[in-house]
N, C-alpha and C positions, 0 to 999 in steps of 0.2 A: 174431738173433740172441742168446742166453738174455737176459735182464735182470740176473741176480745169477751170483754162481761159485756156490756151494749155499745148499742154504736145510732150514733142521731142520725136518721139517711131520710135524702131527699130536700134537704135545706138548703136555703141562702144564706149565711156564715158571714156577716157582719163585724172587722176588730176594728182600731182606730184610724187605722193607715187602709184595710181593706176591707169586700166587698165580693163573698165566690161564689160556685155555687157548689158542693161538698159534704161529703158526707163525714163527723166524724166517729172513730172510735177509738172504746176506751177500755184502760185495763186496770185493775187492782184504783181506781179514783181516780186514774191519773188519763190526760190525754195521750193516745198511743201511734196513734194517724188518724192524717186530715187529708183527704183524695176521694176518689173514685174504685167502686171492685176491691172495698178495704175485704171483705172475705166474711166469714160470717160471726154470729155473735149469741151469748144467751140469751141476748132480749136488743128489742129493736125497737127505739119511738121513730115512728115514719114522725120530718117535720112535713112531710105532703106542701112542701115549694114555702112554705112559711118562713121568718124572716128569723134565727138563730142569732145570742148574742152572748158574751160574758153574763154572767153574772152581775147583779149588782156587787156597790161594794159602799153600805151608808157609813161612814167616816163621822160620825156625827150624829151620838140617841142618848141619851138618855133611859138608862132603862133599872126599875127598884132604884132608884135613888133618892134617897133624902133632900128635900130643896132646900133652900135657904129660910126657909119660911116655917119650915117644920113638918109640910108634906109630904109625904110619900107617893114617889108616878104611881098611878095605879096600875101599868103594866108586872106580869113578874118575865124574869125571859124569857119563860115560852111563849106568851103571849103575843109578848112584844115581836120575837124573835119568830115566832106563826105568822105573825102578821105579815112581818120582813117577804118571807119566800111567796105567799101568796101574792105578794109585790113584784119579786121575781130578782131582789135582793138576797145573796145568799152571804155575806161577811156583812157583820156592824161593828166599829167598833162604837162600845160609847165609854163609859166615865165609874172609874172607882175612884169616889169620894170623899176627900179629907174637907173635913167640917174641923174649923177653928178647937183644940185641945187631942181633939185623933191622934190615934197612932197610923200615920199612913200606910206605915207595909201591912197591921194588922187591916185598916178596914181592905186592899187590896185581898188579902186573902180570901177577906169576906162575899167578897164581889166574885173572886172566884169561884169558890163553892156552889154563888146562887147559879152561875152561866155553868158552871158543871152540868146539876142540877136540870136545866131548864132547855141550853142554848139548844137551839136544830139551825139557826148557821154557826158557821164557824165567825170566830171573835178576836180581834186582841181589847184591850183597854189602853184608854188616856189617863194618868194621872193626874186628878185637879187638888194643887198643890194649894190651901188660904193660912197654912197655916207655918211658914219657912222659917221655923223652930233649928239649931245648928244638928241634932238631934237627924231631925230631919229631913236637912239636905247634904249632912256628911257620910250617916249613917244609913239609912232608910232607902237614899234616892239614890244610890251607887249599886247597891242592892239588888233593886228590883230592877231597875236596870240590866244587868246585870241579868236578870232572872226571865229580861225577855219583856221589859215595857220601852215603850222608845218613843212615847212622847211623857208630855207635858201638858197640862190646861189655868191658864191662873185668871184673874177679874181684873181687871180694873173701874169696877162696879159691886153695887151691892156689899151693903154695911155688914154684913156677915160673911162676902166670901172674899172683898179686894185686897190687894197686895197693895204697896204703897211705890212711890217711884225706885225707893233705893231699896226695896224687897222683888220686885222686876227686877235688876240691874243682878242681884245673885243669885236671881233664877236663872238667869238669860247665862254668867258664866258659868254657873254647875249646869248648865245645857250641854255649856261649849261642849266642858271637860267629859261630860260622860257621852259625850254625839248623839243626843237626843233631840227631838224637835220641840218648841215651846208653841204650843196653840193657844188666841189670847180672845178673850169678849173681851172688847176696846172700843167703854165707853167714858166720859166725863162725869165721874161721881158728882163731881162740886154741881156740874149743870143740870142734872135729872132729878137730882135731892133739892135744890133753891126751887126748879122748875114745878115736883111733886106739893113744894109745902103749898105756893102762890096758889096753886088749881084748888087744893083741896081748902086754905082759909077763905078761900070766894065764893066756899060748894059747890066746885064742879065736881062731882064724886061718880059720878055712873061711867062704868066699861070704859066709854067710849075716849075720854077725855084721858086714859095711857095713851093713846097715841099720840099724843101732841104731850105728854108730862119728858119723854126722853128728846130733846130737840136736837133738830137736825144734826146741827152744830157738834154736837158734842159728840160723834163719829168719828167725823174728822178732825177732831181734832184731837182728841185720843189714839186715829192715827197716826199722823203725826209724830203725837208721843214719845208710844210705841217704838213705830221706824227706828227715829233718831239714836233711841237704850240699843234699840239693835245691832247699829252702823258702829255704834261708838265699845261694843263690845264684840261688836261680828258674828253673830246666832243667829241663824236665819228664823224667823217668824212664820207662823198660817194665821194668818187673822180670819175668825171665824163672823157668818152671818151676817156681810157685807149688805145693809141694808138702802143706803141713799146713793144719787147720783155722785153727792160732795165725795161719799166714801169709797167711792170706785176709779172718780179723780186720784187720790191722796195713792192708790196703790197704785194706777196707772205713773203715776209722776218719780215714784219712787223708784217701783221696776225701769223705767226708761234713763234713769243716772246710774245703773247696774244694785241694787237694791236685791240680796235674796228674800224678798217678801212672798210670801203664796198667799193665795185668799181665796173662800169660797161665800157662794148665796147658796138660800136655801129656795122651796116652791110659792113658799107665804112674802117672799119680796118679787116673784115674779112674776105671779097672778092675782094676787089680795092688793088692798090700801088699805087707807083707813079708816075708808068708808065703812067697811067691811065692820069692824065692833059699834056701827050707829046701833044698836037694837034693840026692840024695846024692853023692859025690866034688865033683866040680868043678863040675856043671852047674847050680847056681846061680849061674857067675861070669856066667850069660847075662846074669841080671837088675841086672845092678851096674851102679848110674847114680846121678850124683849131679845132685839131692838123691833118695835112695832113696825108693823105692815108702812108702806107712805103712800108714795103717789104714784100716777100713769104719767109720767115724767123720768121716775124715779128705778119704774120699770123698763122700760125702754135704755138706759141707759145701763142698766145692769145685765140687759140684753148683750149690750152692745162690747159691754166689757169679758161676757164669755164670751165672745165671738173671736175677739182681738186675745186671748188671753189673759187677763190682766186676770179674771176669775176664774181656775181650774178645776173648779169638781162645783156640783150644788149637793148640797147631805140634806137630809129631815128634820137635823134640831129635832126631831120625836121626842115630847118632853109631855107625857099623858098624865092628865089629872079630868079625872069627872066631875058629870056637873053637876053634884052635890057636895054635900057637907064632906064629907072625906075626901074634894078635893078642889074645885074650884070655890066650892061655896063653905070651904071649911072654917070662917070668919063672919059665918052666920047668913041668912037670908038675901040680904042687901048690903049688901063689904062695901068697901072704897074699892075705886078702880084698885089702889094702894097693899087692899089687904086682897087681892087676888094673887091664886098662885101665878106667873109667867110659865107657859109654854103651849103646844097643840101639837098633837100629835100625825104622823106623818111617813111614819115609816111604811104603812102598805101602798099606797098610795103613788111617793117619790118617783118610780121610778113609769108607773103609766102616765102621771100627769105629764112629765119630760119628754113620754114616745109619742103622746100626743100632739104635743107642743112640735116637740123636732122633728119627728118621722111623718107623725100623718098632717101633719101642715104645715110643714115643709120650712120651717122658724130654721132649718141650718139642718147640714147634712146627718142620716145616720150614722155617718167613723165618728161625726162630732157625739152624737146623743153616747156613743162609749166610749169614747174618752171619758169624756167628762161624769158619764156614772159612775165606771168600771175601773180602764187603765188607768189615769190621771191621779185616784182616791190612791190605785195599789201604791199602785207608781212610791207617789209624796212618801207614804206612809212607809214606804218598805215593806210588801208585801208582796212583790209585782215576783217574785220568782216560785209563788207559786198563783195569785194572784191576778183577778183582771182580763185577758184576755183566752182569745180560743191559741194556742200553740201545743208541739208537739209540749209535753214535760211539763205543764201545766195541772193544777187541779181541775175537774173535767167538770167546774162548776158554768152553765149555759140555763141558759136560757127559750124556749121554744115560745114565741109569742103568735098570736090568732091578730093579725095585721088591720083584716078586717071587723072586726066583734068592738058595735057597742057600746060604751057600761054605761050608765046614768047612775054615780055616782048616791048614796042613799049611810043615814050612820046605817041600816042596819047590818046591810054587804060589812064594815071594815069589825074585822077579826082581832083585832086589838081589845084591852079591856077599859078603854074611854068612853065608849059608846059613845060618840061621834067623831066625824068632819070634818072639818071647818073649810073642804071645798068641794058642799051637798048641794048636790044640783047641781055639776057638772055633767056633762056629761063629753067621752075621753074613746077613743078612736082607735083601737092596738089592745092588747089586755094579755098579761103570761098566760100560756095554756098550761106548760110544762117546764117545769123544775127541778134541774138536778145541782149536787152539792156533794159536791166530790164519785162521779159517778151516781149518785143512788138519786131517784126520782122522789124527791121531797113532795112536787104539789104536780097531782097527774087530776088531767081538764077540769083543772082550777077546783079541785080539793084538793087537801094540805093532808100528806102521805109522813110527812118525816116526824119524827118520835125524840119528846125533848130528849136532852142529859147528850143527843147524839152531835151535836157540834163538839168543836174540836176551838180550841186557843191555835195564835198564831204568832208565838212568839218572836221578836225583832226588836231589831236597833233603828238608832232614826235614819240611817244609811247615808244614801248621797243626797238626798235635802235640805238634810238636817247640817251637812255639813260645810263651815266656813267659808267664807270665800277667798282666803285670805289675804285682805285688805286690813295692814293693820293702819287703826284709828293713832290720832298724831300725835295723841295723848296717852299713847301704849309703845310708842317709839323710843328706847332712849335717844336716839340722835338727835329726836326733835323734843325731846324731852327730859333736856339736863341729866340725862342718864339714868333716869330713873326708871326699874324692872315694875313694871305692874302688873304684868299679864305672867 
């Protein structure tokens, strides 16, 4: 009887710290041994000298989610996670989105039902809180945290989604009590709303004007305000989708003085600029996302921030809206930029885009690719006991890369339900050939073989990344505050 269920043989294995020539033996969905001459197995994947990395962890994506504009994403869990697997991602963290007036416990149950039915990758969930009522804060969030939801997301902009500063402090304090991470879409709402109105009043309605409707300063200002609140409560935060040089500099300054702030960016801010929105007719709507792509100088600043470690992960922020009356054109055939649902697809191309830039073109090291795309997100969201690396005892989530294959991205090759990719026409070198999720081959020779509903929920707490620093703000130190006990 074979010793192992499967062996990945003959590959060059990369982790976040090492690159080695070895085989990987798998039993019962876990990595059982790493080395040479490991014995026999019921199945062998011949890596043939190819590069082998851990499966990707995409910690920021929207699946089957109702937007603030009342438009539902194009994807189901089946189409979204199928596209993720084809791109080398084996774990996703989408959102259970509470809109105002909704019961967040019921919302979480609904999203779990959708994921159980369709997910091909393994998954966790972030909880979006837009209505921090006493019931939400004191009953539902504690119960949901106990059930394995280790992160909360809040918005500082969008009329239908945002919470005010006082509510933000309440959420930060509740997260501190529960040991959960707080993730934030941080932009100055007033600045954006003011700029949008000035553009519309003057007839600047085309999709390209979305790129200037979110002032650059709205990002850094909101970051500073959020970081100040985080320091007051002593609650770590994750800042989503950093897009500007100023935003990256704000994160750098906070981390330099010891604030426990984490941050991410996305491929749209590393490879696209505002010029991509300048298309004939409504075509630019495909490139409308928030925050919008910026400029070449911002791209270079974000890459530098990744190299310094100020930005720890690169996520897709997959927000798929089809280019038709059900999605981008839901307000009619000629909507203003304000009426266009924000977001773009990216689950399938996140890993290949970054592989091409980092590994094939040598922008960073292959160990950096693994760190940014797999290991760091698993660590930050407390999944590292199972995900994010190739090590004995972890889930056998593995990607075998065809490092010589060149692929020119087309709309037709996308497996999600959006119908297009904002990265169309780009030629990438390196593509996932075989993908394993918990030891099961879910992509074989570039073809999806994983079954809908085979993905598992990954319960978790906030973990070490969400743990307070233990540095009490003067306002909460009775010795400096006339004896007042406020925590």
